[in-house]
Every structure is written in C-alpha cells, then in structure tokens.
N, C-alpha and C positions, 0 to 999 in steps of 0.2 A: 797564360797559355804555354810560355816557355817552361815555367815550373812544372806544369802537367806533363810536357814532353820529357823532361828530365826524369820525372817519377816513372813514366812508362818505360823509359830506357833502362833505368835501374832495375825495375821489375823483370824486364826481359833478360838482363844479364844474370840476375839471381836465378831465374828459371833455367837458363842455359847451363849455369854452373852446377845447379842441383842435378840436372839430367846427366851431365858429364860424370859427376861423382857416383851416380847410381850405375852408370854403364861400366865404370872402371872396376877392376878386381881389387878387393881389399888387400892391404899389406899382409905379407905372410905372417900367419899366426895371430892376426888381429880379427876377431869375429865381426861379421857384418851386423849392422843394426837396421838396415833398410828392410822394407816389407818385401816378402817373397810370396810366391804361390803357396797356399796352405800346405803344410806337411803334417804327417801324422806325428803323434807324440813320440819323443825319443830322448834318451839320456839316462844318466848324466855322462858327459864327456869330461874327464878330469885331466888337467894339465898342471905340471909342477913348474914353478919358477925358481930361479937361482936364489931368490930372496927368502925362500922358505914359505911360500904361499901356495895354496892349492886353488886353482881356478876351476870352478864347476859350471858347466853349461848344459841347459836342457832346451829342447824345442817342444813347447806346450801349445797345442792348438795352432801350430804354425808360427808361433812367436818365440823369439830367442829370450831365454832367461839366464841370468848369470849371478853367481855369488863367489866372493873370494874368502877363503878360509885359511887361517894361520895353521900350518902343519904342526902336529905333535907326534909323539911316538905312535899314537893311533888316532886318526882324525875321523870323526863321524860326519857323514854326509846324509842329511835328511832327504827323503824322496820328495819330488815335486810332480813329475810325470815320467813316463817310460818305466824304468825298473821300479817296482812298487815298495821296496823295503829299504830301510836305512843301510848304509854301507860303512864298514869299518875299513879305513885305508891305512895300513901299516907304513911306517917310514921306510922300511925295507921290504922287498918282495918276499912273500912267504915261501918256504921250502916245502916240497912234498916228499923229501927223502926220509920216509918213515918205513921201518921194516914191517913186513907182514907178520902180524902176531899169530901165535898158534890158534887154530880154529877160526881165524878170520876168513870171511868170504871175499872173493873178487867179483865185482859187478862191472859190466862193461857195456858200452854203447858207442856209436859213432855217427858221423854225418848228420848233424843236427840242422845245419843250413837255415838258421834263423827261425826254426819252428820251436820257439820257446814254450808255447802252450802244450805241444805234444810231449816234449821232454819233461816238463813239469808234471803233467798228468801221469806219465809213465813212472817217474820216480816216486810220486805220491802213492800210486796204486800198489807199488811193490815195497813200500815202507822204507824207502831210502831217505825220504824227507817227509815231514809232517804237513798238515794243511796250511801251515804258515811258512812253508818252504825252508824249514830248519833241518839240519842233518840229524837223522835218527838211526843211522846204521852203525853206531858205535865204532869198534875198531876195524870194521870192514874197509876195503879199498875200492873206490870207484875209478874206473879208467875210461876216459873219453878218447877214442883213437882217432882224433882229428876232425876238423871241419865244423866250425860254427858259422863262418862267413857265407854270404851269398844266398840267392834265391828267395828265402823267406823274409818276413817283415819285422822280425824281432831278434836281430843279431845282438844288439847291445844288451838286452835283457838276459839272453842266454849266457853271454860272457860274464855278466855280473853275478848271475846265480852260481856259476861254477867257481868264480873268484871267491865268493862268500863261503860256499860249501867247503872249499879247500881249507879255510881257516877254522871253520867249525869242526870238520872231520879231524884235523890235527889236534885240536883241543880234546877230542874224545878218544884219541889214540889210534885213529884211522887216517885215511888219506884220500885226496882227490887228485888224480893225475890227468892233466890235459895235455895231449900229444899234438904236435904240429901236423897239419895235413896239407894237401896240395892247394886248397883254397886259402889257407893262411898265407902261403907263399905267394900266390898270384895276386891277391888283393894288395899285399904290402909292396909288391913291385909294380903296382899300378896297371894290372890287367883286370879291367872292370867288366868283362863280358857277361858275367853272371850276377852282377850287382842288382839287387832289388831297386827299382826306380826311386823308391822312397828316399834312399840314402844319397842320391844326387842332390835332392832338395836340402837334406840335412847338412851336407857338406857345404853347400852354397851359403846357407844361413850362418854357418860357423866361420865362413871365410877361409876355408882350407880345402885342399884336395882330399878326397876320401882316404887315401893311405895315410895322410898326415894326421887324421883323427886318431891313428894308432902309431904315431911317431915316437921317437925316443924320449920326448918330453911328456908323453901321456902315461897315465897309470896303467891302462890296459896294454899299451905298446911296450912298456917296460916289463910287464908281467909276461907277455907273449915271448919276449926275448930271453926269458928264463925257462921256457918250456922245452922239454926234450922232444925228439922226433921218434924215439924208440925207447922201450922199457922192458926189462926182464923182471918178472914178478911171479914167484911161486912156480918156477919151471915153465912159465909162459912168456913168449916174446910178443909184445904188443907193438904195432906200428900201423900207419895208415894204409899204405899200399901193399908192401911186401918186400922181401929180400930176394933179389935175383941171385943165382949161383955165383955170378962174377963179383958180387958185392958182399960176400961173407965177411970180409975184413972190416966192413963198416960196423958190423955187430961185434966182432972181436975187439975192436977199438971203440966201443960204444960211447964212452965219455968224450973222446976226441970228436966223434961224429956229432954228438949232440951239441957240443960247444961250437962246432963249425956252423951248424944251422943257426944257433942263437946269434953268433957274430955276423952272419951274412943276411939275416932276415931283413927284407926291405931293400936289398941291393938291386939296382935297376936291372931289368930283364936282359938288356943287351950285354951288360957287364957279366951277368951270370953265364950267358951262353959263350962268351969269349974266354972264360976262365975254365980250363978243364976240370980243376978240382971242384969248383962250384957247380959246373954243369952236371957233374956226376950226382950231386945231391938233389938237383932240381929238374933234370930233364924228364920229359913225359913218357919215356920208354921203360927204363929200368931203375929209376931212382926209387928209394924207399917210400916216397910219398905219392908215387904214380903207378908202381908196378902192378900188373894184373895177371902175371904168368901162372898163378895157381888156378885160374878160372878160364883162360882163353885157349888152353891146349898147348901152351908153350912147354909145360912140364908134365910128365906122366906121374902117376901116384908113386911109383918106385923112386923117381927122381926127387919128388917132394920129401919122401921119407928119408932119403939119403941127405938132403939138405937140412932137415930138422935135426938129424943125428949129428951132422957136422957143426951145427950151431950150438949143440949141447943143451937143447931145450926139449920139453915134452910136446909142445905144439906152438904154432904161430897163429895169432889172433889179429885179424885185419878188418878194416872198413873199406871204403873207396869204391868197391864193386858192388852195386846195388843188387842184393838178392831178394829183398822184400821180406825177409825173415832172418832170424838167427839160425844158422845151419852149419852142419859139419861136412867137410870135404876131405878127400884123400885119406880115408880110413881114420878120420879124427885128428889128423896131423895139422889141418888148417881149419880154423873156425872163422866163418864170415859173419860180421856183425852189422853191416850196413842193411838195416831192416826197412829202409824206405821212409824214415822220419821226414826226409826232405819233401815228401808229397803232402805233408801237413794233415794227415788223417790218423795215422797210427804208427806204432813202433814196438820194438821188443828189446829186452835186456838179456845179456848173457850172465848167468851165475856160475861161478866155479867154486865148489865147496869140496876141497880135497881132490879126490878123483872123480867126483860127481859133477856133471855138467847139465844144466837145464836152462830154459829160457822163461823170462817173466813177460806176461802179456799186459795189455792196457787195462784190464780189469783186475790185475793182481794175481791171476791164476798162473801156475807153473806147469810146464810140460817138458818132456825130453826133446833133445835136438833131433831133427830129421837128418839123415845122411843123404846128401845130394851128390850127383855127379855132373849135373849141368846147371848153368845159370839161367834163370828165367829171363825172358826179354824185359828190359827196363822201359816202361812207357814214358819216362821222362829222362 
C-alpha cells in the first residue's frame, strides 16, 4: 500500500513538473518542442550560429521541424513546407548594386503584405519569372518599394522569393531591389497591430517573439538590415512613402540615410521616438517611409514639380498610399504603385522603358497609366 502511495505521489510530481514546463516560456532563442494549437505551414526560418552552422526551422502541419546544416560559401536548404523551392544561402548578404544596363527596363511594385500568391501570379503573367518562379527578365531591374510584412498569410514565402530572385537577377546582369517600408520598421520594433494571427502561433512554436524571427542572427534579418529605404535608378527616385520638402537632405545624402535605416532597424519604438535623428526617419507624419503629402492635399502640383526639380530626378515613385491601381499624379511627377495587392485579389506592375511608362495587369496585358488627381477611398 505504501509503495502504491509513493508511486502515485511520484506520478503527481511528474505531472505537475510537466505542466509547469509547458506553461513557462522557452529560453531565448531556443525553439519550443511542445504541442501547440495547429498552425499553417510556414518556413524556413534560418538562424546562424557562431560555430558556422545554419539552423533551419519549419512549421509543417502545426509541428516544428528542424535541421542543422554546416555553412559553406553557398548553402542549399531543401524545401519541406512553406516556401516551395530550394534556397541558396550565401555566406555574405548579396548586393543589388548593379548599374542599369542600356535598354534595361525598370519594373516596380509595392505593398505585398503577405500576398505571395498574387505577387507570384503577377510576376509570372508579365514574364518577370517563369512557371517555376525563376528570374526570366534578363538585365532588367525589379524594384519592390517596401512592405512584405503584415496582413496576409504568406510573408515568409514572399521574402524568400525576393531573396532568391535577387541572386538570380544578378547572375543574369539585372537586379532586384527591395526597399524598406513602414511595416518593416514597425514589425521589427515589435508593433504587431497588423500581424496576421497565423504568425503568433508560428513564433510561439519557435520559442521566440515575432520580431526575433528576423533578428540579427537570422538570414532574413541580416538581409533586411542591408536593404535601402530609397533608391535612384534611371532618373527615378523610389521609396515607400515619399520625401517631404523639409527632408530633401535625406535624398541628397542618400548613402548616409540608407545606412542609418540599416543600423537602426529593430530599435525599440520608445527609443526611436526619444532620438530626434531616428524619429525623423520613422515618424508617421513626414518620414520617407510614411509620408502621404503627394496625395492628401499637403502639396500642390506646382510644389511637387519644384520638389522633383530640387531632387534632380525625373519623377518620384512611391507605394504606401493604396490607389488600387498603378497611376500617375501631378502631371507625371509622382507615380503611385500601391495597386492593392494587400487585398489578396489582384495587383499591377509599373514598367519604365526609357521615357515610356505603362502598367502590367494580372493577365499579362499592358496599358497606359491613367492620370489621376484624387485618391480613391481605400476599403481596407
């Protein structure tokens, strides 16, 4: 009888210990192995260790999967679930500092918001990629003017497609430029208001906060910290929100501005607000990743023309303000490219071919840009 009581006591202690372990948060950077509520497929999330290993994690049918790979000059990560193609991970982050070749087109889009399927269909239909999602645009340049994070359910896949296309385009003499947007900033400083609920489960299974999935030890986090916030290409200034007249010097000193974004990405929100230099880069009124002054009446067309001339460019190309189509504003001095991809139904591409501008549709057709003076109401 005593023996049975001792056995029952031991079982009770074991059960209590197990419940306590499940309730406690895993150590920082250590993935959880306990069962969670089922999550959709996602991954890979790749983390570098100081010992030269690459740790890859997937969530497949709600279960965590992991493999460690010895890093080489280029490490191949085979797909399991989530992103469907093999990944080549270079030992150093790839550069997109490729000059625009004579006759090369510029192709642009923005505000993907986790809608990987729409982006992929749009790029396939317009022959930027083939039906296996490989770069087919030769020496052309693809510019994504910010925002892959938030809202949609396939953020990871969208990032890996752009990461892979950057390498493939460079090998073909072209380039893929991903520019930082406001949602890259807010996610990495832990403002998760717009996060798709799926990713809360994913982060829990991996035992990290969601911003830590893109920390400085992660491949995608390291890549994001090499991305510019603004780009001059072929007489065009690309950025997510826009340049306010009082921020012209941020373009004049573009290399310094881009370096400041890269160095500060992921800085806590309170610290950003307390630092005047950082607040200028991130605030929601006039910063380059938030500004809406070309569309909300803050600037007249004459003021926009004067600004473009002062910047020494032909036009400014921006996302951020959802137009629902690619369109021209202010006598062609501003091109808006947030075509509503975030809604998960359709989108458009901007094509710049010398002095000719057009837009590419979901079925691959091309048409001229409409000239708008007002922004349609955004239903989302």
